[in-house]
N, C-alpha and C positions, 0 to 999 in steps of 0.2 A: 655173456661170458662164453667165448668159443672153447671148444673141447681141447684144442692143442695150444692154448695160450699158457703162459706161465702160471696164471691164476688157476686155470683148469687142471694143469698137471699137479700143482701143489694141493688143490682140493682133493683130487683123486688119491694122492699119496696119503694125505691125512685120513681120508675115509677108509683106506685099506688098513692103516695102522690101528685106527679105532675099532674097526670090525674084528681084526685079529685079537685085540685086547678084550673086547666084549665076549667073543666066543670062548677064549681061554678062561676068562673070569667066571663065566656062567658054568663052564664044565667043571672047574675046580670047586666052585661053591656048591654045586650039586653033589659032587663026589664026597666032600667033607661036611656037607649040610651046614655050611657056615658062610654067611654073606661077607664077613670081614676077610676071611681067607680068600674068598673069591675076588674081592676087590684088590687085595694085595697081589694076587696072581694076575689080575687084569693089568695093573700098573706095570708089573715086571714083564709081562708078555708084550705090552705095547711099547716099552722103552727101547728094546733092541731093534724091532723093525723100524721104529721112528728114526733112530740114529742111522740105520743103514739106508733108509729112504732119503733122509736129509743129505747124507753124503753123496748118494747117487744123483740127487737133484742139484746140489750145489757144485759138484766137481766140473761139469761142462761149462757152467757159468763162469767159474774162476779161470778155467783154461781159456775161455773166449776173451775175458777181460785182459789176461796177460798177453794174448795175441794182439788185441786191439791196442794195448799200451805200446807194444813193440812197433806196431804199424804207425802209430802217431809219432813216435820218435823218428822213424824213417821219413815220414812226411816232413817233420821239422828240419831234417837234414837234407831235404830236397830230393829224396828217393821216393818216387810215386809208383814204383813197380809192384808194390805189395797188393795182393788181393787174398781174400779168405774164402776157403771152400765152405759152401753153405749147405748143411744137411738138416737144418732145423726148419720148423714150420710155426714158430711162435714169434714173440716180440724180439727175441735175440736173433732170430733169422732175419726179421725186418731190419734190425740194426746192422747185421752183416751185409745185407743187400745195399743199405744206404752207404756203408763204408766203401764197398766195392764201386758203387756209382760215383762217389766222391773221388776215389782214386782215378777212375777213368777220366773224369772231368779235369782233374789236375794234370794228368798226363797229356791230354789234348791241349790244355792251356800252355803247359810247358813246351810242347812241341811248336805251338803257334808262336810263342814268345821267342823261342830259339830261331825260328824262321825269320821273324821280324828283326831280331838282333843281327842276324846274318845279312839281311837286306840292308839295314841301316849301316852296318859296318862296310858293306860293299860300296854303298853310296858315298859314305864319308871318305873312305880310302881312295876312291877314284874321282872325287870332285877336283876340278882344277884349282879351287881355292885352297890355300894352305890353312889347315885347322890344327890348333894346339890346345889341349886341355891341361891346365896346371893346377895341382892340388895346393892346399894352404901352406905346406912346407916349401913350396917353390919348385917341386919336381914335376916333370912331365908325366902325365897319366896316359894321354892319347895324343899321337901325332900322325897325321895321314901321310900318304906318299908325297904329296906336293910339299908339305911342311918339311919332310925329311930332305927332299931334294933342294929346297931353298935354304934351309938353315943348318943342315948337318951332313951335306955331301951324300945324301941318299941313305945314310945309316940310321937305324932305329934310334929314337930319342927317349923311349919309355924308361923312366927311372932316373934320367939325367936331370941335373939342375938347369932350370930354364935360363938363369942368369949366366951360367957357364956356357950354354949354347949361344946366347946373345953376345958373349965376349968374343966369339969367333966369327960373328956375322959382320957385314959392312957397318961402319960407324954410324951412318945416318939411319940405317934400319934399326940398329940397337938403341939409338937415342929415342926414336919415335916410339918403339915398343916399350921402352922404360917409362915413357910419359904417362901411360895408362889411359890415354884419351883416343877417340876416333880421329883419324887424320888421313889426308891425301898427300902423298909425298913421293919424291923421286929419288932413286938410288942407282948407282952404277954397279952392275953385276956382270962379271966376265967381259968388261969393256963396253957393255951395252947399257944405255940409259933406260931404266924401267920405271914405270909409275905404278904405285900400289895404293889401294884403299885399305886402311886398317880399321877393323871393328873389334872392340874389346867389351866383353860383358862378364859380370859376376853373378853367379847363381849358387844355390845350395844343392848339393848332391849328397844324399844320405846324411843330411843334417850338417854338412861341412861346406864352407864357402869355397867354390872353385872359380877359376878364371878361364874364360874361353877367348882365345885370340884367333882372329880370322884375317888372313891377308889375301886380297884379290888383285890379280894383275889387271891393270886398267890401261896399259899402253895401247893395245889395239883399239879398245873402245874409245879412248880419248882421241886417238889418231883419226878414227872414222868420224867422231863428233867434230873434231877440229876441221877436217876437210869439208864436212857438211856445212859447218858454220861459215867457213870462208866462201863456199859456193853461194850461200844465201846472202852474205855481205856483198859479194861481187854482183849478184843479181839485183839487189836493192840499189847499190850505187850506180850500176849501169842503167837501171831504169830511171833513176832520178837525173843522171847526167843527160840521158837521151831526151827526157822531158824538158830540160832546159836548153840543151845545145841545139835541138831541132828548131825551135822557134828563133833562137839567136841566129842560126844560119839563114833561116828564111828572112828574118828582119834585116840582116846584114845585106842580103841580096836586094831587098826592097829599098834599103837606104842608098845603096849604090845607084839604083835606077833613079831614085828621087834626086840624088846629087847630080846625075847626068842631065836630068831634066830641069834642074835648078829650082825644084819645089822645096824650098827651105822650111816652109811652114809645117809640112807634114813630116819632115825629117826629125823634128823635135819629139814627136810622138814615138817614132821608131826608136830613137836613142833612149827615151824614158823607159820603153818596154824592155829594151836590151839591158838597161841598168837594173830594172826590177828583177829580171830573170837571173842576172849575174849575182845580185844580192841574195836572192833565194838560194842559189847554188852555194854561195859562200857560207851562208848560215847552216845549210845542210852539212857541208864538210866540217865546219867548225863544231857542230854538235857531235859528230862521230869522233873528232879529235879530242874533244873534252871528255867523252865517255872512255876513250882508250887511255887517256893520260890522267885519270883521276888520282890525285896525290893521296898519300896516307893522311888520315884525319889528325888534326892538331887540337885535341880537346882542351877546353877551358871552362870555367864556371860561367854559366849564362843565366841571367835572371829572366824568368818566363814573361813577366809583364812587359818590359821594354822590347823583348824579342818579338812577342806577338804583335805589339803595336807597329814595329818596323815591318813585319810581314804584311800587315793590313794595308800598308801604303801601296803595295803592288796589286793586290786583289782583295776585295772586301769579303768578309765572312762574319758569322755570328759566333762568339765565344760561348760555349755551353759550360755551365758550372763555374766554380771558382778557379781563378788562376793559382797554381801552386805557389806557396811561399818559398819552398826549398828550391835552390837553383839546380838546373840541369848541368850536366858536364858532357859537352860534345863539341865538335868543330862547328862553330856558329855559321860560317859561310856555307859549308856543305849541307847542313841540315836546313838552312834557310832556302837553298836552291831546291832541295828535296820537297819541302812544303810548298814552295811556289809552284812547282810542277803539279803537285796534287791538287792545290786549290784552283789552279788554272784549268785542270781537267774537270774538276767539279763544276766550274762555271760553264764550260763548254757542254757538259753533259746535261745539266739542269736548265740552262738558259735563264735562270732567275737567281740573281746574287743573294736574295733574301733567304733562299733555302739552303745555302751552303753553310755548314756548321763545322766548327773545330773545337775539340775538347782535349785537354791534357789532364791525365790522372796518374797517380802513383799507385802501382800494384806490386807490393813486396819490394823486390830489388829491381823493378823495371819501371820505366816511364812508358805510358801508352798514349800516343798522339793519334787521334782519330779525326779524319776529314770525311764529312758526310754530305751527300747531295740527294736530290729527289729526281734524278734523271731516270732513264729506262733500265739502269742496271746492266748486268752482263749475263750472257748465257753460260752454261756450265763449260762449254768448249772454250769460250773466251776467258773465263776465270782461270782455267787450267794453263793458259798460255800467255796471259796478259803480262806477266813479269819477265818473259823471255825477251832477250835483245832482238830488235828488228821486227817484232810482231806488232802490227797495228791494224785496227779496223777502220781508221780514217783514210780517206783517199790521199791526203797530202801528209799523212803522219810518217815519222821516221821510225817509230817503234823503240824510241830510246828513253822516253819520259819515265815510265814505270821501271824500266830496266835500270836506269840511272838511280832512281830512288832505292831500288833493291840493293844496288852496288854500294851506295852510301851507307844504308842501314847496316848491311853485313860488315862493312869495314869498321863500323863502330861496335861490332859484336851483337847487333840486333837483327831484326827481320821485318818484312812487310807482309801484311795479310789483307786479302780482299774478301768481301762478303756482301751479298745482296741484302738490302734492308727490307723489313716488313713494310708493306705499303708502297714499295717502289723506291729505287735509288740504290746507291752503292756506298759502302763504308770501307775506307782504306785506313788500316791501322798500322802505324809505325811503332815498333817496340824497340826501345833503346835501354841499355843497362843504366842504372842509377850510379854505378861505379864501374868504370871501364876495367876489364880484367888486365892484370899485369902482362 
């Protein structure tokens, strides 16, 4: 027990009161030669100093508690500027030091939070993407500068009804925003065609659901991507045309010389080679034309058993698991072409038809069609680019097989996934919806 602790101070006060009472009782008892009178005098003499000492002991404690109570209320209201002067060297002094340290920490955190909020607000306000935060009642809580310029003529939108703001926006923009889904769309603004990517997310803020709308201008990015794609297409087509036209020119010259010399026997070989190169070139152009003119799917109910049997007439494969009894609903011709490409690729990759597998399973609201082989698989770089148009690792490949598969799957509302298999090989999964969206 330290001397200046509350316990030490209380013990000292009690010792003083008892000492005074004992001295007074002993003196009065000796004066009247009566122990009873001395005891009464001791009690009376100890009562007054005890009350005075208790009052003196408790008063600063009560004052400090009132001060701490006011400070806590200020903290609750977000005012962390309070600090208490400390002149004590006991437990209450330690409490005051802890209170002052807490206030200092809260002030630093408040200042740091303010700086972060200022930085975040600066980033949000100056980003080129239009950002709008809408509260559950449909009113705008936050709208950055880009959103104001795009949707409200540069005027602040805070507090306005988002539906009222959309009513003044271009019709196509308002229609897509009202849909509540992510989308890529075009709209005419001030006579200029603009392309936007719309992202919409819902999240809880202070326990209430809010809606975040982000509009990103994609016109320049798409224009650059379009130019880059056209350049790549031109390079691929030019390369393929030159690969066919150069030997055709050479063979035409050789044929002319053979005709001049009257060597008709060798001319047949020349014409056969020219025909072969011309057929290859025609098939190449036809593949690009088919990719560019892919029609919208015409879905119908398709029984899996007969469908897979017909597919097996083109390339052999092993069916894994049971064939689903429920019919699929998709464009039979397009999905058949998709799977023919995948099974053909699996044959070319593995070189052994017995290792090519096909499995159809239902997962929730999706059909999952997986084509598997035991070839070398793909590197991470190839996996990342294999579904892109015109990308091919084959010397004579056009880069359209997997791209066409992806195009067909996405036209049905599905997707294509690639993954290397354990033990070697590739698994290509085509995901199709069990019921096409309206």
